[in-house]
Phi, psi and omega in degrees: 000159181285161179301142179091355179253120179250130182250128177236131183253154176218131184271347182208172178297322178297318177297321180298316178302317181294318180297314180297321182289320186270320185261354182091164184286131175283165177290330180203149179241143177243133180236131181276113178248023181302137180086358180244138177241165180300335181282347180289140183302328184265004183297303183293315179299320181292318179295318180297321179296318178296314181297325179294317180293319182290329173049057176103345176287128182301136182245133173247129178269129175260132185212154174265010181250138174257017182294126182300316183300318181293316178298315181296319181295324178299315180291319179300321184282347176129354175292149181251004177201153178219112181245117179265170183291350178279350180277129179289166183298316181299314180294322180298319179295319178294324179296319179297317179296319180298313181293321179297332180273000177107004181270182177235135181237132171221136180306143184306316180300320179291316180298322179298315179296322179298317181295318179297314181295323180293325180289332180279309180229095182307130181237109181304324181294322178295317178298318182293323183296327185246014174262134176284118183296138177294138183293341183221152170229117184056038177081007183244133180290155180280079180292337180292347178280347182274145175282162178305323180293320179294323178295321179297319178294319180298321178297324177292322178297322179297333179270004177075020183280140177284166183303321183297318180290319179299317180300317181294315184290326183263001176068042178224168179283154181298325179295327177292321177300318181298321178296316179298316180299316180299318180290325177297314180299317181295316184287333178268355180070030181256152180265343178205175184297319181298317180295321179299314180297319180297321179296318180292318179297323179295323178292319181298330180274000000 
């Protein structure tokens, strides 16, 4: 891996919880779903369990399947990236950077098929999965897009608390707080903490 990139592995969800708790929140998490399709009974429960543990940390699903339905379902359920084995190493690294920066990645061939299928039979869920949500509706930010943990962090931001204090009060590492703050800003369409708080105050009024 390139300089500045630290890789931490976890063999199970329990290991992942331990890694996040002890080493701090990573910028992005990758989960191996090889051999699993959206039609498998444990696909959604396993993905939901991972997303719950990650609590706002962007997740990329790794898969040996190029099935359109599986990729779409992963994004629908909350994953922010889907990397199949057909994706080369260079593109995979760029995908990780994109997701870490707040974007969504799906391999071009899969995305192309999605677009074709959408043009034939419009699917509102497909449109929603790949549409960037507007940060405001009638001047109000989408607070419903935030997880309960992110809302707790946002409430601390409203009180002007620094990351170190927030981490202590919410029982998390400071690096985890930073990840939550970054995701809060992205989801509210704010460029900094002050702007995020102002948007929320405007909604309250």
